[in-house]
C-alpha positions in Angstrom: 27.1 15.6 5.3 29.7 14.8 2.6 30.0 11.3 1.4 33.7 11.0 2.2 33.0 11.8 5.9 30.4 9.1 6.4 31.7 5.6 7.2 29.2 2.8 6.6 29.0 -0.3 8.8 30.9 -2.4 6.2 33.9 -0.4 4.9 34.1 0.2 1.2 37.4 -1.8 0.9 35.8 -4.9 2.4 34.2 -7.4 0.1 31.5 -9.8 1.4 28.9 -12.1 -0.2 26.0 -10.0 -1.5 24.3 -10.9 -4.8 24.2 -14.6 -4.2 22.0 -17.6 -5.2 20.7 -17.7 -1.6 19.8 -14.0 -1.5 18.1 -14.2 -4.9 16.0 -17.3 -4.0 15.0 -16.1 -0.6 14.3 -12.5 -1.9 12.2 -13.9 -4.7 10.0 -15.9 -2.2 9.6 -12.9 0.0 8.7 -10.7 -3.0 5.8 -13.0 -3.9 4.6 -13.5 -0.3 4.7 -9.8 0.6 3.4 -8.8 -2.8 0.4 -11.0 -2.2 -0.1 -9.8 1.4 0.0 -6.2 0.4 -2.3 -6.7 -2.6 -4.9 -8.1 -0.2 -4.4 -5.3 2.3 -4.5 -2.6 -0.3 -7.7 -3.9 -1.9 -9.3 -4.2 1.5 -8.3 -1.0 3.3 -7.0 1.3 0.5 -3.5 1.5 2.0 -0.3 -0.5 1.8 2.7 -0.6 4.1 6.4 -1.1 3.6 7.6 -4.7 3.7 11.3 -3.8 4.0 11.5 -4.2 7.8 9.8 -7.6 8.1 11.7 -8.8 5.0 15.0 -7.8 6.6 14.1 -9.6 9.9 13.0 -12.7 8.1 16.1 -12.8 6.0 18.2 -12.7 9.1 16.2 -15.4 10.8 16.6 -17.7 7.8 20.2 -16.9 6.6 21.7 -16.6 10.1 19.8 -19.0 12.2 18.9 -21.8 9.7 21.5 -21.6 7.0 24.3 -20.4 9.3 25.6 -17.8 6.9 27.2 -14.6 8.1 26.9 -11.6 5.7 24.9 -8.5 6.5 25.1 -7.5 2.8 23.5 -10.8 1.8 20.7 -10.1 4.3 20.3 -6.6 2.8 20.1 -8.0 -0.7 17.2 -10.3 0.4 15.2 -7.4 1.7 16.0 -5.3 -1.4 14.6 -8.0 -3.7 11.8 -8.9 -1.3 10.4 -5.4 -0.7 10.1 -4.8 -4.5 7.1 -7.2 -4.5 5.1 -5.0 -2.1 5.7 -1.9 -4.2 4.8 -3.5 -7.6 1.7 -4.9 -6.0 0.7 -1.5 -4.5 0.8 0.2 -7.8 -1.1 -2.6 -9.6 -3.9 -3.0 -7.1 -4.7 0.7 -6.8 -5.6 0.8 -10.5 -5.8 -2.4 -12.5 -8.9 -3.8 -10.7 -10.8 -1.1 -12.6 -10.3 -3.1 -15.8 -11.9 -6.2 -14.1 -14.9 -4.0 -13.0 -15.4 -2.8 -16.6 -15.1 -6.4 -17.8 -17.9 -7.4 -15.4 -20.0 -4.6 -16.8 -19.4 -5.9 -20.3 -17.5 -2.8 -21.5 -14.1 -4.5 -22.2 -12.3 -7.8 -22.1 -10.9 -9.2 -18.9 -7.2 -8.1 -18.8 -4.9 -11.1 -19.6 -2.2 -12.3 -17.3 0.3 -11.2 -20.0 -1.1 -7.7 -20.1 -1.1 -7.3 -16.3 2.5 -8.8 -16.1 3.8 -6.5 -18.8 2.3 -3.4 -17.3 3.7 -4.3 -13.9 7.1 -5.1 -15.4 7.4 -1.9 -17.4 6.3 0.2 -14.5 8.6 -1.5 -12.0 11.7 -1.3 -14.3 11.0 2.4 -15.1 10.6 3.2 -11.4 14.1 1.8 -10.7 15.8 3.2 -13.7 14.4 6.7 -13.2 15.4 6.7 -9.5 19.0 5.5 -9.8 20.3 8.9 -11.0 18.8 10.5 -7.8 20.8 8.3 -5.4 23.8 10.7 -5.1 21.6 13.8 -4.7 19.1 12.4 -2.3 20.7 9.5 -0.4 24.3 10.7 -0.2 24.3 14.5 -0.3 21.2 14.9 1.9 22.2 12.3 4.4 21.2 13.7 7.7 18.5 15.9 6.1 16.2 13.2 4.5 15.5 10.6 7.1 14.2 7.7 5.0 12.7 6.1 8.1 12.2 2.6 6.8 15.6 2.6 5.3 17.2 3.6 8.6 15.1 1.1 10.5 16.2 -1.7 8.2 19.8 -0.7 8.7 19.4 -0.8 12.4 17.7 -4.2 12.3 20.4 -5.6 10.1 23.2 -4.2 12.2 21.5 -5.5 15.4 21.3 -8.9 13.7 25.1 -9.1 13.7 24.8 -9.4 17.5 21.7 -11.7 17.6 18.5 -10.6 19.4 14.8 -11.4 19.4 13.7 -9.3 16.5 13.1 -12.2 14.1 11.0 -14.1 16.6 8.9 -11.0 17.3 7.9 -10.7 13.6 7.1 -14.4 13.3 5.1 -14.3 16.6 3.0 -11.4 15.2 2.6 -13.3 11.9 1.4 -16.4 13.6 -1.1 -14.7 15.9 -2.5 -12.6 13.0 -2.9 -15.7 10.8 -4.7 -17.6 13.6 -6.9 -14.6 14.4 -7.8 -14.0 10.7 -8.6 -17.7 10.2 -10.9 -17.8 13.2 -12.6 -14.5 12.3 -13.0 -14.9 8.5 -12.3 -18.6 8.0 -14.3 -20.3 10.8 -16.4 -17.1 11.4 -16.4 -17.6 15.2 -17.0 -13.9 15.6 -17.8 -11.0 13.2 -14.8 -9.2 11.8 -16.8 -6.1 11.2 -18.6 -4.2 14.0 -21.3 -1.7 12.9 -23.6 0.7 14.8 -26.1 3.1 13.4 -27.3 6.1 15.5 -31.1 6.4 15.2 -31.2 9.6 17.2 -28.7 11.2 14.8 -30.1 10.3 11.4 -27.4 9.7 8.8 -24.6 9.1 11.3 -22.9 5.8 12.1 -19.8 4.2 13.5 -18.1 0.9 13.0 -14.8 -1.0 13.1 -13.2 -3.8 11.1 -11.7 -5.7 14.0 -8.7 -7.1 12.0 -5.0 -7.4 12.8 -3.7 -5.6 9.7 -5.6 -2.4 10.5 -4.3 -2.3 14.0 -0.8 -2.8 12.5 -1.2 0.0 10.0 -2.2 2.4 12.7 0.7 1.4 15.0 3.3 1.7 12.2 1.9 5.0 10.8 1.7 6.4 14.3 -0.9 8.6 16.0 -0.5 11.7 13.7 -1.3 10.0 10.4 -3.9 7.8 12.1 -5.7 10.9 13.5 -5.7 12.5 10.1 -7.4 9.5 8.6 -9.9 9.3 11.5 -10.6 13.0 11.2 -11.6 12.5 7.5 -13.8 9.6 8.5 -15.4 11.6 11.3 -16.2 14.5 9.0 -17.9 12.1 6.5 -19.9 10.0 8.9 -20.8 12.5 11.6 -21.1 15.8 9.6 -21.6 15.3 5.8 -23.9 12.3 5.9 -26.2 13.7 8.6 -26.4 16.9 6.7 -27.4 15.0 3.5 -30.0 13.1 5.5 -31.3 16.3 7.1 -31.6 18.6 4.1 -32.3 16.1 1.4 -34.6 13.6 3.1 -37.5 14.2 0.7 -35.4 14.9 -2.4 -34.0 12.8 -5.2 -30.4 13.8 -5.6 -28.1 12.6 -8.4 -26.4 10.1 -8.7 -29.3 8.2 -7.1 -32.2 8.5 -9.6 -35.0 6.3 -8.4 -35.5 7.1 -4.6 -35.4 9.9 -2.2 -32.7 10.3 0.4 -35.2 9.1 3.1 -36.0 6.0 1.0 -32.3 5.4 0.4 -31.6 5.7 4.2 -34.5 3.3 5.0 -33.2 0.7 2.4 -29.5 0.9 2.9 -28.7 3.0 5.9 -25.4 4.7 6.3 -23.8 2.6 3.6 -26.2 3.9 1.0 -25.3 7.5 1.8 -21.6 6.7 1.9 -21.4 4.8 -1.3 -23.6 7.1 -3.4 -22.4 10.5 -2.1 -19.4 10.6 0.2 -17.3 8.6 -2.3 -17.6 11.4 -4.8 -16.7 14.0 -2.2 -13.8 11.9 -1.2 -12.7 11.6 -4.8 -12.6 15.4 -5.1 -10.5 15.7 -1.9 -8.0 13.0 -2.9 -7.6 14.4 -6.4 -7.0 17.9 -4.9 -4.5 16.4 -2.5 -2.6 14.8 -5.3 -2.5 18.0 -7.4 -1.4 20.1 -4.4 1.4 17.6 -3.7 2.5 18.0 -7.3 2.5 21.8 -7.2 4.4 22.0 -4.0 7.0 19.5 -5.2 7.7 21.1 -8.6 10.6 23.3 -7.3 12.1 20.2 -5.6 11.7 18.2 -8.8 13.6 20.7 -10.9 16.4 21.1 -8.3 16.8 17.4 -7.5 17.1 16.4 -11.1 19.5 19.2 -11.9 21.7 18.1 -9.0 21.4 14.5 -10.0 22.3 14.9 -13.6 25.1 17.3 -12.6 26.7 15.0 -10.1 25.9 11.6 -11.6 28.7 9.5 -13.1 31.6 11.4 -11.4 32.2 8.3 -9.4 32.4 5.6 -12.0 33.4 2.0 -12.3 36.9 2.6 -11.0 35.8 4.2 -7.8 35.1 2.7 -4.4 32.7 -0.2 -4.3 30.1 1.8 -2.3 30.0 4.5 -5.0 29.3 2.4 -8.1 25.9 2.8 -9.8 24.4 1.3 -13.0 25.9 3.3 -15.9 24.0 6.1 -17.5 24.3 4.2 -20.8 22.4 1.3 -19.2 19.8 3.6 -17.7 19.2 5.4 -21.0 19.0 2.3 -23.1 16.7 0.7 -20.5 14.3 3.6 -20.5 14.2 3.7 -24.3 13.5 0.0 -24.5 10.6 0.3 -22.0 9.2 3.3 -23.9 9.3 1.3 -27.1 7.6 -1.7 -25.4 4.8 0.6 -24.1 4.2 1.9 -27.6 4.7 -1.2 -29.8 3.6 -4.3 -27.7 0.0 -5.2 -28.6 -0.7 -6.4 -25.1 -0.3 -2.9 -23.7 -3.2 -0.7 -24.9 -1.1 2.5 -25.5 -0.1 4.5 -28.5 2.9 6.7 -29.1 1.3 9.7 -27.4 0.1 7.9 -24.3 3.5 6.1 -24.0 5.1 9.6 -24.0 2.7 10.7 -21.3 4.0 7.7 -19.1 7.6 8.7 -19.6 7.1 12.3 -18.8 4.8 11.8 -15.7 7.1 8.9 -14.6 10.1 11.2 -14.7 8.4 13.7 -12.5 6.7 11.3 -10.0 9.8 9.2 -9.5 11.5 12.3 -8.2 8.5 13.3 -6.1 8.2 9.9 -4.6 11.9 9.5 -3.9 11.9 12.7 -1.9 8.6 12.2 -0.2 9.5 8.8 1.2 12.6 10.4 2.6 10.4 12.7 4.7 7.4 10.5 5.6 8.3 6.9 4.8 7.1 4.5 2.2 4.0 3.4 4.1 2.7 7.0 3.9 3.7 7.7 0.3 0.6 9.0 -1.5 1.1 7.1 -4.7 -2.6 7.0 -5.3 -2.8 10.8 -5.2 -0.1 11.0 -7.8 -2.0 8.5 -9.9 -5.2 10.5 -9.6 -3.5 13.7 -10.7 -2.1 11.7 -13.6 -5.5 10.3 -14.5 -7.3 13.7 -14.5 -4.7 15.2 -16.9 -4.1 12.2 -19.1 -7.8 11.4 -19.5 -8.5 15.0 -20.6 -5.5 14.8 -23.0 -6.6 11.5 -24.5 -10.2 12.8 -24.9 -8.9 16.0 -26.6 -6.8 14.0 -29.0 -9.6 11.7 -30.1 -8.9 8.6 -27.9 -12.2 8.4 -26.1 -14.9 5.9 -25.1 -13.8 2.6 -23.5 -10.6 2.6 -25.5 -9.6 5.9 -23.9 -10.7 4.8 -20.5 -8.6 1.6 -20.7 -5.6 3.6 -21.9 -6.0 6.1 -19.0 -6.2 3.4 -16.4 -3.1 1.8 -18.0 -1.2 5.1 -17.8 -2.4 5.6 -14.2 -1.3 2.0 -13.3 2.2 2.5 -14.7 2.6 5.9 -12.9 1.4 4.3 -9.6 3.9 1.4 -10.0 6.7 3.8 -10.9 6.1 6.0 -7.9 5.8 3.1 -5.5 9.0 1.3 -6.7 10.9 4.6 -6.9 10.1 5.2 -3.2 11.0 1.6 -2.3 14.3 1.8 -4.2 15.1 5.0 -2.3 14.6 3.3 1.1 16.6 0.3 0.1 19.5 2.4 -1.2 19.4 4.3 2.0 19.8 1.0 3.9 22.6 0.0 1.6 24.3 3.4 2.1 24.3 2.9 5.9 25.4 -0.7 6.0 27.9 -0.4 3.2 26.2 -2.3 0.3 27.2 -2.0 -3.3 24.6 0.4 -5.0 25.0 -1.3 -8.4 24.2 -4.7 -7.1 21.3 -3.4 -5.1 19.9 -1.7 -8.2 20.2 -5.1 -10.0 18.4 -6.7 -7.1 15.6 -4.2 -7.4 15.2 -4.9 -11.1 15.1 -8.6 -10.4 12.5 -8.1 -7.7 10.3 -6.2 -10.2 10.6 -9.0 -12.7 9.6 -11.7 -10.1 6.7 -9.6 -8.8 5.4 -8.8 -12.2 5.2 -12.5 -13.0 3.2 -13.1 -9.8 0.9 -10.1 -9.5 -1.4 -11.1 -12.4 -2.2 -14.4 -10.8 -2.8 -12.7 -7.5 -5.3 -10.3 -9.0 -7.1 -13.0 -10.9 -7.3 -15.1 -7.7 -8.7 -12.4 -5.5 -11.3 -11.3 -8.1 -12.4 -14.9 -8.6 -12.9 -15.3 -4.9 -14.7 -12.1 -4.0 -15.1 -9.7 -7.1 -13.6 -6.2 -6.9 -15.8 -3.5 -5.6 -17.7 -5.8 -3.2 -17.9 -5.7 0.6 -14.9 -8.1 1.1 -12.6 -6.3 -1.3 -14.0 -2.8 -1.9 -10.8 -1.9 -3.9 -11.4 1.7 -2.8 -8.6 3.2 -4.8 -9.3 1.4 -8.0 -13.0 2.2 -7.7 -12.0 5.8 -7.3 -9.7 5.7 -10.3 -12.5 4.1 -12.3 -15.0 6.8 -11.2 -12.6 9.6 -12.1 -11.9 8.2 -15.6 -15.5 7.5 -16.3 -16.6 11.0 -15.1 -14.0 12.9 -17.1 -14.4 10.8 -20.3 -18.2 10.8 -20.1 -18.6 14.3 -18.8 -21.1 13.1 -16.2 -19.3 13.3 -12.9 -21.6 14.7 -10.2 -19.3 17.8 -10.1 -21.2 19.5 -7.2 -20.1 16.6 -4.9 -16.6 16.5 -6.4 -16.2 20.3 -5.8 -17.4 19.9 -2.2 -14.4 17.5 -1.8 -12.1 19.9 -3.6 -12.9 22.8 -1.3 -12.8 20.6 1.9 -9.3 19.7 0.8 -8.4 23.3 0.3 -9.6 24.3 3.7 -7.6 21.4 5.3 -4.5 22.6 3.4 -5.0 26.2 4.6 -5.2 24.9 8.2 -1.9 23.2 7.7 -3.2 19.6 8.0 -1.7 17.0 5.5 -4.4 16.7 2.9 -3.7 13.1 1.6 -4.3 11.1 4.7 -7.3 13.3 5.6 -8.8 12.9 2.1 -8.3 9.1 2.2 -10.1 9.0 5.6 -12.9 11.0 4.1 -13.1 8.6 1.1 -12.9 5.3 3.0 -15.5 3.9 5.4 -15.0 4.9 9.0 -14.9 1.2 9.7 -11.4 1.2 8.4 -10.0 4.4 10.0 -11.4 3.5 13.5 -9.2 0.4 14.0 -6.3 2.3 12.4 -6.8 5.1 15.0 -6.9 2.4 17.8 -3.4 1.2 16.6 -2.2 4.8 16.4 -3.4 5.5 20.0 -1.6 2.4 21.2 1.6 3.7 19.6 1.0 7.0 21.3 0.7 5.3 24.7 3.8 3.2 24.1 5.8 6.4 23.3 4.5 8.5 26.2 4.5 6.0 29.1 7.4 6.1 31.5 10.5 4.0 30.9 13.7 3.4 32.9 15.8 5.0 30.1 15.6 6.1 26.5 17.0 2.8 25.2 14.2 0.8 26.9 11.6 3.2 25.2 13.2 2.9 21.8 13.5 -0.9 22.0 9.8 -1.3 23.2 8.4 1.0 20.4 10.6 -0.7 17.7 9.6 -4.1 18.9 6.0 -3.0 18.5 6.7 -2.1 14.9 8.2 -5.5 14.2 5.3 -7.3 15.9 2.6 -5.2 14.0 4.6 -5.8 10.8 4.1 -9.4 11.4 0.3 -8.8 12.1 0.0 -7.2 8.7 1.9 -10.0 6.9 0.0 -12.7 8.8 -3.5 -11.4 7.9 -2.5 -10.8 4.3 -1.1 -14.3 3.9 -4.3 -15.9 5.3 -6.4 -13.6 3.2 -4.7 -15.1 0.1 -5.3 -18.6 1.5 -9.0 -17.8 2.1 -9.2 -16.6 -1.5 -7.8 -19.9 -2.6 -10.4 -21.7 -0.4 -13.2 -19.6 -1.8 -12.7 -20.8 -5.4 -12.0 -24.5 -4.8 -15.3 -26.5 -5.3 -16.3 -28.9 -2.6 -19.6 -30.4 -3.7 -23.1 -29.0 -3.0 -25.0 -28.0 0.0 -27.3 -30.7 1.4 -29.8 -28.0 2.5 -30.0 -25.7 -0.5 -28.5 -27.7 -3.3 -26.2 -24.8 -4.2 -22.5 -25.4 -5.0 -20.1 -25.2 -2.0 -16.5 -24.0 -1.9 -13.8 -25.2 0.4 -14.1 -21.9 2.3 -17.8 -22.4 2.9 -17.2 -26.0 3.9 -14.6 -24.8 6.5 -16.8 -22.1 7.9 -19.8 -24.5 8.0 -22.0 -21.6 6.8 -25.6 -21.8 8.0 -28.3 -19.3 9.0 -27.2 -19.7 12.6 -23.5 -19.4 12.0 -20.7 -21.8 13.2 -21.7 -24.3 15.9 -25.3 -23.2 15.8 -24.5 -19.6 16.7 -22.9 -20.3 20.1 -19.9 -18.2 19.2 -21.3 -16.0 16.4 -24.0 -14.9 18.9 -21.3 -12.8 20.6 -21.9 -10.3 17.8 -20.5 -6.8 17.9 -19.4 -7.1 21.5 -17.5 -10.3 20.8 -15.7 -8.7 17.9 -14.7 -5.8 20.1 -13.5 -8.1 22.9 -11.3 -10.1 20.5 -9.9 -6.9 19.0 -9.0 -5.5 22.5 -7.2 -8.8 23.2 -5.3 -8.3 20.0 -4.2 -4.8 20.9 -3.1 -6.0 24.4 -1.0 -8.7 22.6 0.9 -5.9 20.8 1.8 -4.3 24.1 2.7 -7.6 25.8 5.0 -8.9 23.0 6.6 -5.5 22.5 7.5 -5.3 26.2 8.6 -8.9 26.2 10.8 -8.5 23.1 12.4 -5.3 24.4 13.3 -7.0 27.7 14.7 -10.0 25.8 16.9 -7.7 23.7 18.5 -6.3 26.9 19.7 -9.7 28.0 
């Protein structure tokens, strides 16, 4: 569809408040809140979700209901700035925790707040600047071809907000319920948040579920297809690969385990021993292959998209309609050059000229890949980690070949991977936001300024968030497995040291190739193969609930659409609520509160709140519910999604 034929909600000749003090302050707050929430979610489950929809709804609730201001473009600016925090956090937490893990091993210094902030800032700014020239080619020319699902959903929410409705209250309800649930489960520890079963008759197999709101929310938002791909990967790992390892290798010592047989490992650590020592390498091979396949398949699109972008960019300049104005090519060029010089010359960023050049080249490609991919599958499903892994494999080999090896090369490789991860994430987020702006009639130039501002705010906050979470639980542990960062660390160490268990990695490579041949999306399947099945099981439950909500009978199509969309809003609130309480629990976990009267060990505020004892809270009267108790509470949580989605949909009809 041609640009001149499309009429946005706010006409191009109408000027409304947009880039205001109110939108900047509220957007900055949401950038920090959703950045922290998504950092916690990503470190725990290995996935992040788009914050655009809840940010849009919250902005409406505050600006319209509380401040009594009436500008859809001001609301749009809030979500533009606010959603940047989630994207910067996503790129940072998938990679930078590897530096903390190496510091714990005594291999390098703990990264400073300045170092983390500068890496996040440079990656975020590059992601925006490299995406801006693509707006006309992807957002305008391919309107009606590329869906940009979160972008369209935000536009629908904002336009609906002009007429009122119950959408904001739905998100806040989900946020409150998830916050209470999370605090009861992991703060007061009234019931276990992780359910786990081994299957003695089927040695090596096991099943489990982290009965937490965010996972159910991820499954509902991603939908049954993506959830099933994740669950299929987990099923293959926990019901096929691990039993085969236990069956054929029971009396063998198989690398990387060096001091016990498989049978001894199984007896000592059960399913978790098999998963952490073997399946993770297989998953690494699958995820890396998925990233490389995505790159290969996207190369023709990369070339075509940038050719169209450069050819058509700048024809509608400053004198054109308000809805056609972008940041000038001069600003973009100078900005990219300054960031490149900062990557090369700033002592806090451990890169030289060659590695800074790698960042610019890979960033150029992956900003294009990400911008187009989110148009097809949405930001929540954007495989930025796959792009980072492909980058790490290539950049680590290049660094090693040019003499930058050892821990110096490993830190440089992770830094490159982190920058690419942030670039890809923020480019995808910027694309969704510009799509929303295109539909509602925002000024692209002001939105692009808002994205840059959001990146600056998020970069200032993300270092503190990473330090806080590491101090509370330590990356790579049970509470925060930091799956993606552990994978990045493992890939870099293996390539640089030449000691990857390549047999296991190649098993993952060829599993991914078989999945690709069968026509199944490789990235979600590979992530499911890599992560514990305890994460993909509740995600699958959320996906099945979405499937039921879409397939049940309704009076009309509008009722169906309103109910399903209300579920998206409610589950977005679930994700935000758990993430926020996760941050609070991290704070509680590092605040000292005296010593234990029983053991004499130091106590934190978190331990004081949960009243930790061998029998659990209140002498075990609630903790004794065990696995069944956790499943019951999770079932009630899922039922609440259905109840509030139906209630909100009915309210919107009135």
